[in-house]
PDB file of N, CA, C and O in Angstrom:
ATOM      1  N   MET A   1      67.817  73.837  97.029  1.00  0.00           N
ATOM      2  CA  MET A   1      67.831  72.449  97.433  1.00  0.00           C
ATOM      3  C   MET A   1      68.298  71.609  96.245  1.00  0.00           C
ATOM      4  O   MET A   1      67.720  71.674  95.160  1.00  0.00           O
ATOM      5  N   SER A   2      69.337  70.832  96.462  1.00  0.00           N
ATOM      6  CA  SER A   2      69.832  70.003  95.366  1.00  0.00           C
ATOM      7  C   SER A   2      68.975  68.748  95.247  1.00  0.00           C
ATOM      8  O   SER A   2      68.489  68.210  96.241  1.00  0.00           O
ATOM      9  N   ALA A   3      68.807  68.305  94.028  1.00  0.00           N
ATOM     10  CA  ALA A   3      67.972  67.127  93.786  1.00  0.00           C
ATOM     11  C   ALA A   3      68.824  65.875  93.871  1.00  0.00           C
ATOM     12  O   ALA A   3      69.826  65.752  93.165  1.00  0.00           O
ATOM     13  N   ILE A   4      68.436  64.953  94.722  1.00  0.00           N
ATOM     14  CA  ILE A   4      69.081  63.648  94.797  1.00  0.00           C
ATOM     15  C   ILE A   4      68.001  62.633  94.468  1.00  0.00           C
ATOM     16  O   ILE A   4      66.987  62.543  95.160  1.00  0.00           O
ATOM     17  N   TRP A   5      68.228  61.865  93.401  1.00  0.00           N
ATOM     18  CA  TRP A   5      67.194  60.955  92.923  1.00  0.00           C
ATOM     19  C   TRP A   5      67.315  59.592  93.586  1.00  0.00           C
ATOM     20  O   TRP A   5      68.420  59.096  93.802  1.00  0.00           O
ATOM     21  N   PHE A   6      66.205  59.003  93.902  1.00  0.00           N
ATOM     22  CA  PHE A   6      66.123  57.652  94.421  1.00  0.00           C
ATOM     23  C   PHE A   6      65.237  56.861  93.471  1.00  0.00           C
ATOM     24  O   PHE A   6      64.255  57.385  92.946  1.00  0.00           O
ATOM     25  N   ASN A   7      65.589  55.586  93.250  1.00  0.00           N
ATOM     26  CA  ASN A   7      64.649  54.786  92.472  1.00  0.00           C
ATOM     27  C   ASN A   7      63.567  54.260  93.417  1.00  0.00           C
ATOM     28  O   ASN A   7      63.706  54.355  94.637  1.00  0.00           O
ATOM     29  N   ALA A   8      62.509  53.716  92.863  1.00  0.00           N
ATOM     30  CA  ALA A   8      61.362  53.303  93.673  1.00  0.00           C
ATOM     31  C   ALA A   8      61.754  52.263  94.717  1.00  0.00           C
ATOM     32  O   ALA A   8      61.255  52.296  95.842  1.00  0.00           O
ATOM     33  N   PHE A   9      62.643  51.340  94.355  1.00  0.00           N
ATOM     34  CA  PHE A   9      63.072  50.303  95.295  1.00  0.00           C
ATOM     35  C   PHE A   9      63.778  50.916  96.495  1.00  0.00           C
ATOM     36  O   PHE A   9      63.530  50.510  97.630  1.00  0.00           O
ATOM     37  N   GLU A  10      64.663  51.899  96.259  1.00  0.00           N
ATOM     38  CA  GLU A  10      65.369  52.570  97.351  1.00  0.00           C
ATOM     39  C   GLU A  10      64.397  53.295  98.268  1.00  0.00           C
ATOM     40  O   GLU A  10      64.557  53.264  99.488  1.00  0.00           O
ATOM     41  N   LEU A  11      63.395  53.944  97.698  1.00  0.00           N
ATOM     42  CA  LEU A  11      62.408  54.659  98.501  1.00  0.00           C
ATOM     43  C   LEU A  11      61.634  53.710  99.404  1.00  0.00           C
ATOM     44  O   LEU A  11      61.391  54.014 100.572  1.00  0.00           O
ATOM     45  N   VAL A  12      61.251  52.565  98.864  1.00  0.00           N
ATOM     46  CA  VAL A  12      60.515  51.581  99.659  1.00  0.00           C
ATOM     47  C   VAL A  12      61.404  51.034 100.767  1.00  0.00           C
ATOM     48  O   VAL A  12      60.948  50.854 101.896  1.00  0.00           O
ATOM     49  N   GLN A  13      62.681  50.768 100.452  1.00  0.00           N
ATOM     50  CA  GLN A  13      63.621  50.281 101.464  1.00  0.00           C
ATOM     51  C   GLN A  13      63.775  51.279 102.601  1.00  0.00           C
ATOM     52  O   GLN A  13      63.724  50.905 103.772  1.00  0.00           O
ATOM     53  N   ILE A  14      63.961  52.541 102.259  1.00  0.00           N
ATOM     54  CA  ILE A  14      64.118  53.583 103.277  1.00  0.00           C
ATOM     55  C   ILE A  14      62.864  53.655 104.141  1.00  0.00           C
ATOM     56  O   ILE A  14      62.944  53.726 105.368  1.00  0.00           O
ATOM     57  N   ARG A  15      61.719  53.635 103.490  1.00  0.00           N
ATOM     58  CA  ARG A  15      60.448  53.765 104.210  1.00  0.00           C
ATOM     59  C   ARG A  15      60.259  52.619 105.204  1.00  0.00           C
ATOM     60  O   ARG A  15      59.812  52.840 106.329  1.00  0.00           O
ATOM     61  N   HIS A  16      60.598  51.390 104.790  1.00  0.00           N
ATOM     62  CA  HIS A  16      60.411  50.245 105.675  1.00  0.00           C
ATOM     63  C   HIS A  16      61.503  50.145 106.731  1.00  0.00           C
ATOM     64  O   HIS A  16      61.248  49.686 107.845  1.00  0.00           O
ATOM     65  N   LYS A  17      62.710  50.569 106.393  1.00  0.00           N
ATOM     66  CA  LYS A  17      63.835  50.426 107.322  1.00  0.00           C
ATOM     67  C   LYS A  17      63.731  51.378 108.501  1.00  0.00           C
ATOM     68  O   LYS A  17      63.898  50.959 109.646  1.00  0.00           O
ATOM     69  N   VAL A  18      63.460  52.638 108.246  1.00  0.00           N
ATOM     70  CA  VAL A  18      63.478  53.618 109.331  1.00  0.00           C
ATOM     71  C   VAL A  18      62.090  54.055 109.767  1.00  0.00           C
ATOM     72  O   VAL A  18      61.957  54.862 110.687  1.00  0.00           O
ATOM     73  N   GLY A  19      61.073  53.543 109.133  1.00  0.00           N
ATOM     74  CA  GLY A  19      59.708  53.909 109.507  1.00  0.00           C
ATOM     75  C   GLY A  19      59.203  55.068 108.665  1.00  0.00           C
ATOM     76  O   GLY A  19      59.983  55.886 108.177  1.00  0.00           O
ATOM     77  N   ILE A  20      57.905  55.126 108.503  1.00  0.00           N
ATOM     78  CA  ILE A  20      57.284  56.091 107.600  1.00  0.00           C
ATOM     79  C   ILE A  20      57.631  57.526 107.955  1.00  0.00           C
ATOM     80  O   ILE A  20      58.064  58.286 107.089  1.00  0.00           O
ATOM     81  N   PHE A  21      57.452  57.911 109.211  1.00  0.00           N
ATOM     82  CA  PHE A  21      57.640  59.314 109.560  1.00  0.00           C
ATOM     83  C   PHE A  21      59.114  59.688 109.611  1.00  0.00           C
ATOM     84  O   PHE A  21      59.476  60.809 109.254  1.00  0.00           O
ATOM     85  N   ALA A  22      59.970  58.768 110.051  1.00  0.00           N
ATOM     86  CA  ALA A  22      61.410  59.024 110.028  1.00  0.00           C
ATOM     87  C   ALA A  22      61.895  59.159 108.591  1.00  0.00           C
ATOM     88  O   ALA A  22      62.757  59.989 108.303  1.00  0.00           O
ATOM     89  N   ALA A  23      61.348  58.350 107.690  1.00  0.00           N
ATOM     90  CA  ALA A  23      61.731  58.441 106.281  1.00  0.00           C
ATOM     91  C   ALA A  23      61.330  59.791 105.704  1.00  0.00           C
ATOM     92  O   ALA A  23      62.077  60.385 104.927  1.00  0.00           O
ATOM     93  N   GLN A  24      60.161  60.270 106.082  1.00  0.00           N
ATOM     94  CA  GLN A  24      59.725  61.580 105.595  1.00  0.00           C
ATOM     95  C   GLN A  24      60.693  62.662 106.047  1.00  0.00           C
ATOM     96  O   GLN A  24      61.084  63.530 105.267  1.00  0.00           O
ATOM     97  N   GLU A  25      61.074  62.597 107.317  1.00  0.00           N
ATOM     98  CA  GLU A  25      61.959  63.617 107.858  1.00  0.00           C
ATOM     99  C   GLU A  25      63.318  63.576 107.163  1.00  0.00           C
ATOM    100  O   GLU A  25      63.886  64.619 106.841  1.00  0.00           O
ATOM    101  N   CYS A  26      63.833  62.377 106.935  1.00  0.00           N
ATOM    102  CA  CYS A  26      65.118  62.198 106.261  1.00  0.00           C
ATOM    103  C   CYS A  26      65.049  62.680 104.818  1.00  0.00           C
ATOM    104  O   CYS A  26      65.925  63.417 104.364  1.00  0.00           O
ATOM    105  N   LEU A  27      64.013  62.266 104.098  1.00  0.00           N
ATOM    106  CA  LEU A  27      63.931  62.536 102.669  1.00  0.00           C
ATOM    107  C   LEU A  27      63.560  63.970 102.332  1.00  0.00           C
ATOM    108  O   LEU A  27      63.915  64.465 101.262  1.00  0.00           O
ATOM    109  N   MET A  28      62.852  64.641 103.227  1.00  0.00           N
ATOM    110  CA  MET A  28      62.370  65.969 102.869  1.00  0.00           C
ATOM    111  C   MET A  28      63.511  66.946 102.633  1.00  0.00           C
ATOM    112  O   MET A  28      63.341  67.956 101.951  1.00  0.00           O
ATOM    113  N   TYR A  29      64.681  66.642 103.204  1.00  0.00           N
ATOM    114  CA  TYR A  29      65.821  67.528 103.002  1.00  0.00           C
ATOM    115  C   TYR A  29      66.686  67.093 101.821  1.00  0.00           C
ATOM    116  O   TYR A  29      67.615  67.808 101.447  1.00  0.00           O
ATOM    117  N   ARG A  30      66.401  65.948 101.235  1.00  0.00           N
ATOM    118  CA  ARG A  30      67.302  65.375 100.235  1.00  0.00           C
ATOM    119  C   ARG A  30      66.690  65.181  98.860  1.00  0.00           C
ATOM    120  O   ARG A  30      67.419  64.917  97.903  1.00  0.00           O
ATOM    121  N   THR A  31      65.387  65.301  98.732  1.00  0.00           N
ATOM    122  CA  THR A  31      64.758  64.946  97.458  1.00  0.00           C
ATOM    123  C   THR A  31      64.141  66.141  96.759  1.00  0.00           C
ATOM    124  O   THR A  31      63.873  67.176  97.369  1.00  0.00           O
ATOM    125  N   CYS A  32      63.929  65.978  95.500  1.00  0.00           N
ATOM    126  CA  CYS A  32      63.171  66.976  94.755  1.00  0.00           C
ATOM    127  C   CYS A  32      61.685  66.657  94.900  1.00  0.00           C
ATOM    128  O   CYS A  32      61.321  65.654  95.515  1.00  0.00           O
ATOM    129  N   SER A  33      60.853  67.482  94.352  1.00  0.00           N
ATOM    130  CA  SER A  33      59.408  67.311  94.501  1.00  0.00           C
ATOM    131  C   SER A  33      58.921  65.975  93.937  1.00  0.00           C
ATOM    132  O   SER A  33      58.060  65.333  94.538  1.00  0.00           O
ATOM    133  N   ALA A  34      59.455  65.555  92.803  1.00  0.00           N
ATOM    134  CA  ALA A  34      58.981  64.313  92.171  1.00  0.00           C
ATOM    135  C   ALA A  34      59.257  63.103  93.055  1.00  0.00           C
ATOM    136  O   ALA A  34      58.395  62.239  93.214  1.00  0.00           O
ATOM    137  N   ALA A  35      60.451  63.039  93.627  1.00  0.00           N
ATOM    138  CA  ALA A  35      60.786  61.909  94.495  1.00  0.00           C
ATOM    139  C   ALA A  35      59.938  61.940  95.763  1.00  0.00           C
ATOM    140  O   ALA A  35      59.508  60.898  96.257  1.00  0.00           O
ATOM    141  N   TRP A  36      59.702  63.146  96.287  1.00  0.00           N
ATOM    142  CA  TRP A  36      58.843  63.272  97.468  1.00  0.00           C
ATOM    143  C   TRP A  36      57.442  62.780  97.157  1.00  0.00           C
ATOM    144  O   TRP A  36      56.826  62.116  97.990  1.00  0.00           O
ATOM    145  N   ASP A  37      56.921  63.093  95.969  1.00  0.00           N
ATOM    146  CA  ASP A  37      55.588  62.632  95.574  1.00  0.00           C
ATOM    147  C   ASP A  37      55.506  61.111  95.582  1.00  0.00           C
ATOM    148  O   ASP A  37      54.475  60.543  95.944  1.00  0.00           O
ATOM    149  N   ILE A  38      56.592  60.451  95.184  1.00  0.00           N
ATOM    150  CA  ILE A  38      56.608  58.981  95.185  1.00  0.00           C
ATOM    151  C   ILE A  38      56.498  58.463  96.616  1.00  0.00           C
ATOM    152  O   ILE A  38      55.732  57.540  96.892  1.00  0.00           O
ATOM    153  N   VAL A  39      57.263  59.060  97.519  1.00  0.00           N
ATOM    154  CA  VAL A  39      57.226  58.631  98.924  1.00  0.00           C
ATOM    155  C   VAL A  39      55.827  58.811  99.494  1.00  0.00           C
ATOM    156  O   VAL A  39      55.281  57.902 100.120  1.00  0.00           O
ATOM    157  N   ILE A  40      55.255  59.981  99.276  1.00  0.00           N
ATOM    158  CA  ILE A  40      53.923  60.273  99.809  1.00  0.00           C
ATOM    159  C   ILE A  40      52.873  59.349  99.194  1.00  0.00           C
ATOM    160  O   ILE A  40      52.016  58.825  99.906  1.00  0.00           O
ATOM    161  N   ALA A  41      52.934  59.147  97.884  1.00  0.00           N
ATOM    162  CA  ALA A  41      51.938  58.299  97.213  1.00  0.00           C
ATOM    163  C   ALA A  41      51.985  56.872  97.739  1.00  0.00           C
ATOM    164  O   ALA A  41      50.940  56.282  98.018  1.00  0.00           O
ATOM    165  N   THR A  42      53.186  56.307  97.879  1.00  0.00           N
ATOM    166  CA  THR A  42      53.286  54.925  98.355  1.00  0.00           C
ATOM    167  C   THR A  42      52.904  54.824  99.819  1.00  0.00           C
ATOM    168  O   THR A  42      52.275  53.852 100.236  1.00  0.00           O
ATOM    169  N   THR A  43      53.282  55.824 100.600  1.00  0.00           N
ATOM    170  CA  THR A  43      52.945  55.811 102.021  1.00  0.00           C
ATOM    171  C   THR A  43      51.443  55.918 102.223  1.00  0.00           C
ATOM    172  O   THR A  43      50.866  55.162 103.005  1.00  0.00           O
ATOM    173  N   ILE A  44      50.809  56.846 101.528  1.00  0.00           N
ATOM    174  CA  ILE A  44      49.363  57.033 101.670  1.00  0.00           C
ATOM    175  C   ILE A  44      48.606  55.803 101.186  1.00  0.00           C
ATOM    176  O   ILE A  44      47.634  55.393 101.820  1.00  0.00           O
ATOM    177  N   SER A  45      49.030  55.209 100.075  1.00  0.00           N
ATOM    178  CA  SER A  45      48.316  54.030  99.575  1.00  0.00           C
ATOM    179  C   SER A  45      48.431  52.872 100.562  1.00  0.00           C
ATOM    180  O   SER A  45      47.502  52.075 100.695  1.00  0.00           O
ATOM    181  N   THR A  46      49.569  52.775 101.255  1.00  0.00           N
ATOM    182  CA  THR A  46      49.738  51.737 102.274  1.00  0.00           C
ATOM    183  C   THR A  46      48.863  52.028 103.485  1.00  0.00           C
ATOM    184  O   THR A  46      48.185  51.136 103.996  1.00  0.00           O
ATOM    185  N   LEU A  47      48.878  53.268 103.940  1.00  0.00           N
ATOM    186  CA  LEU A  47      48.168  53.617 105.164  1.00  0.00           C
ATOM    187  C   LEU A  47      46.658  53.625 105.011  1.00  0.00           C
ATOM    188  O   LEU A  47      45.944  53.359 105.978  1.00  0.00           O
ATOM    189  N   THR A  48      46.153  53.924 103.820  1.00  0.00           N
ATOM    190  CA  THR A  48      44.697  53.964 103.655  1.00  0.00           C
ATOM    191  C   THR A  48      44.086  52.591 103.884  1.00  0.00           C
ATOM    192  O   THR A  48      42.911  52.480 104.233  1.00  0.00           O
ATOM    193  N   ARG A  49      44.876  51.552 103.689  1.00  0.00           N
ATOM    194  CA  ARG A  49      44.388  50.204 103.954  1.00  0.00           C
ATOM    195  C   ARG A  49      44.390  49.887 105.452  1.00  0.00           C
ATOM    196  O   ARG A  49      43.746  48.934 105.890  1.00  0.00           O
ATOM    197  N   LYS A  50      45.119  50.690 106.232  1.00  0.00           N
ATOM    198  CA  LYS A  50      45.257  50.409 107.663  1.00  0.00           C
ATOM    199  C   LYS A  50      44.360  51.288 108.525  1.00  0.00           C
ATOM    200  O   LYS A  50      43.459  50.784 109.195  1.00  0.00           O
ATOM    201  N   ASN A  51      44.599  52.600 108.514  1.00  0.00           N
ATOM    202  CA  ASN A  51      43.686  53.458 109.272  1.00  0.00           C
ATOM    203  C   ASN A  51      43.727  54.895 108.786  1.00  0.00           C
ATOM    204  O   ASN A  51      44.761  55.385 108.333  1.00  0.00           O
ATOM    205  N   MET A  52      42.597  55.556 108.887  1.00  0.00           N
ATOM    206  CA  MET A  52      42.439  56.892 108.328  1.00  0.00           C
ATOM    207  C   MET A  52      43.212  57.937 109.115  1.00  0.00           C
ATOM    208  O   MET A  52      43.628  58.947 108.547  1.00  0.00           O
ATOM    209  N   ARG A  53      43.412  57.720 110.403  1.00  0.00           N
ATOM    210  CA  ARG A  53      44.152  58.696 111.204  1.00  0.00           C
ATOM    211  C   ARG A  53      45.575  58.845 110.662  1.00  0.00           C
ATOM    212  O   ARG A  53      46.060  59.964 110.498  1.00  0.00           O
ATOM    213  N   SER A  54      46.234  57.742 110.389  1.00  0.00           N
ATOM    214  CA  SER A  54      47.591  57.792 109.851  1.00  0.00           C
ATOM    215  C   SER A  54      47.605  58.452 108.482  1.00  0.00           C
ATOM    216  O   SER A  54      48.506  59.231 108.170  1.00  0.00           O
ATOM    217  N   TYR A  55      46.607  58.141 107.666  1.00  0.00           N
ATOM    218  CA  TYR A  55      46.503  58.765 106.346  1.00  0.00           C
ATOM    219  C   TYR A  55      46.460  60.285 106.479  1.00  0.00           C
ATOM    220  O   TYR A  55      47.181  60.996 105.780  1.00  0.00           O
ATOM    221  N   ASN A  56      45.609  60.779 107.383  1.00  0.00           N
ATOM    222  CA  ASN A  56      45.493  62.221 107.575  1.00  0.00           C
ATOM    223  C   ASN A  56      46.782  62.823 108.115  1.00  0.00           C
ATOM    224  O   ASN A  56      47.164  63.925 107.719  1.00  0.00           O
ATOM    225  N   ASP A  57      47.456  62.116 109.013  1.00  0.00           N
ATOM    226  CA  ASP A  57      48.727  62.595 109.550  1.00  0.00           C
ATOM    227  C   ASP A  57      49.750  62.766 108.437  1.00  0.00           C
ATOM    228  O   ASP A  57      50.449  63.777 108.375  1.00  0.00           O
ATOM    229  N   VAL A  58      49.834  61.770 107.556  1.00  0.00           N
ATOM    230  CA  VAL A  58      50.805  61.829 106.462  1.00  0.00           C
ATOM    231  C   VAL A  58      50.448  62.947 105.493  1.00  0.00           C
ATOM    232  O   VAL A  58      51.322  63.694 105.052  1.00  0.00           O
ATOM    233  N   LYS A  59      49.173  63.062 105.163  1.00  0.00           N
ATOM    234  CA  LYS A  59      48.745  64.093 104.225  1.00  0.00           C
ATOM    235  C   LYS A  59      49.034  65.490 104.784  1.00  0.00           C
ATOM    236  O   LYS A  59      49.522  66.360 104.063  1.00  0.00           O
ATOM    237  N   ASP A  60      48.735  65.702 106.064  1.00  0.00           N
ATOM    238  CA  ASP A  60      49.019  66.988 106.706  1.00  0.00           C
ATOM    239  C   ASP A  60      50.510  67.282 106.723  1.00  0.00           C
ATOM    240  O   ASP A  60      50.932  68.416 106.495  1.00  0.00           O
ATOM    241  N   CYS A  61      51.298  66.259 106.994  1.00  0.00           N
ATOM    242  CA  CYS A  61      52.752  66.414 107.005  1.00  0.00           C
ATOM    243  C   CYS A  61      53.247  66.824 105.618  1.00  0.00           C
ATOM    244  O   CYS A  61      54.107  67.697 105.498  1.00  0.00           O
ATOM    245  N   ASN A  62      52.710  66.201 104.580  1.00  0.00           N
ATOM    246  CA  ASN A  62      53.089  66.525 103.210  1.00  0.00           C
ATOM    247  C   ASN A  62      52.798  67.989 102.891  1.00  0.00           C
ATOM    248  O   ASN A  62      53.630  68.675 102.298  1.00  0.00           O
ATOM    249  N   VAL A  63      51.613  68.467 103.284  1.00  0.00           N
ATOM    250  CA  VAL A  63      51.231  69.855 103.015  1.00  0.00           C
ATOM    251  C   VAL A  63      52.169  70.813 103.737  1.00  0.00           C
ATOM    252  O   VAL A  63      52.623  71.799 103.156  1.00  0.00           O
ATOM    253  N   ARG A  64      52.459  70.525 105.001  1.00  0.00           N
ATOM    254  CA  ARG A  64      53.348  71.398 105.777  1.00  0.00           C
ATOM    255  C   ARG A  64      54.742  71.459 105.168  1.00  0.00           C
ATOM    256  O   ARG A  64      55.331  72.536 105.082  1.00  0.00           O
ATOM    257  N   ILE A  65      55.275  70.322 104.747  1.00  0.00           N
ATOM    258  CA  ILE A  65      56.621  70.292 104.171  1.00  0.00           C
ATOM    259  C   ILE A  65      56.658  71.047 102.849  1.00  0.00           C
ATOM    260  O   ILE A  65      57.604  71.788 102.579  1.00  0.00           O
ATOM    261  N   ARG A  66      55.628  70.859 102.021  1.00  0.00           N
ATOM    262  CA  ARG A  66      55.583  71.575 100.745  1.00  0.00           C
ATOM    263  C   ARG A  66      55.540  73.080 100.971  1.00  0.00           C
ATOM    264  O   ARG A  66      56.193  73.835 100.252  1.00  0.00           O
ATOM    265  N   ARG A  67      54.777  73.519 101.961  1.00  0.00           N
ATOM    266  CA  ARG A  67      54.726  74.953 102.262  1.00  0.00           C
ATOM    267  C   ARG A  67      56.082  75.450 102.740  1.00  0.00           C
ATOM    268  O   ARG A  67      56.523  76.535 102.361  1.00  0.00           O
ATOM    269  N   GLN A  68      56.736  74.659 103.566  1.00  0.00           N
ATOM    270  CA  GLN A  68      58.045  75.032 104.107  1.00  0.00           C
ATOM    271  C   GLN A  68      59.062  75.273 102.992  1.00  0.00           C
ATOM    272  O   GLN A  68      59.886  76.183 103.079  1.00  0.00           O
ATOM    273  N   PHE A  69      58.995  74.448 101.943  1.00  0.00           N
ATOM    274  CA  PHE A  69      59.943  74.575 100.841  1.00  0.00           C
ATOM    275  C   PHE A  69      59.405  75.422  99.694  1.00  0.00           C
ATOM    276  O   PHE A  69      60.027  75.499  98.635  1.00  0.00           O
ATOM    277  N   GLY A  70      58.257  76.057  99.896  1.00  0.00           N
ATOM    278  CA  GLY A  70      57.705  76.939  98.876  1.00  0.00           C
ATOM    279  C   GLY A  70      57.120  76.208  97.684  1.00  0.00           C
ATOM    280  O   GLY A  70      57.024  76.774  96.595  1.00  0.00           O
ATOM    281  N   LEU A  71      56.729  74.961  97.875  1.00  0.00           N
ATOM    282  CA  LEU A  71      56.121  74.184  96.792  1.00  0.00           C
ATOM    283  C   LEU A  71      54.614  74.352  96.904  1.00  0.00           C
ATOM    284  O   LEU A  71      54.011  73.941  97.896  1.00  0.00           O
ATOM    285  N   THR A  72      54.013  74.949  95.900  1.00  0.00           N
ATOM    286  CA  THR A  72      52.594  75.284  96.011  1.00  0.00           C
ATOM    287  C   THR A  72      51.674  74.111  95.719  1.00  0.00           C
ATOM    288  O   THR A  72      50.556  74.069  96.232  1.00  0.00           O
ATOM    289  N   SER A  73      52.114  73.158  94.907  1.00  0.00           N
ATOM    290  CA  SER A  73      51.275  72.009  94.586  1.00  0.00           C
ATOM    291  C   SER A  73      51.228  71.076  95.788  1.00  0.00           C
ATOM    292  O   SER A  73      52.273  70.687  96.310  1.00  0.00           O
ATOM    293  N   THR A  74      50.032  70.713  96.231  1.00  0.00           N
ATOM    294  CA  THR A  74      49.903  69.815  97.380  1.00  0.00           C
ATOM    295  C   THR A  74      49.237  68.496  97.018  1.00  0.00           C
ATOM    296  O   THR A  74      48.737  67.798  97.900  1.00  0.00           O
ATOM    297  N   LYS A  75      49.221  68.151  95.761  1.00  0.00           N
ATOM    298  CA  LYS A  75      48.648  66.916  95.218  1.00  0.00           C
ATOM    299  C   LYS A  75      47.952  66.066  96.257  1.00  0.00           C
ATOM    300  O   LYS A  75      47.427  65.001  95.933  1.00  0.00           O
TER     301      LYS A  75
END
């Protein structure tokens, strides 16, 4: 998987423009682990203020994607 870097502003724009879960699907094929961690961290911090169900959905999605790409750290 080639690493394509996004700055924090671009990640936030993508997340707000196409929606949280669509952004995850788009980015999971394009980013390295560090950039993915930024997306997950900002998404989870936003969702924890709203509702726990969404937080758990995002966290579960993160774990599944990391396993799919052979990334053992699930921060």
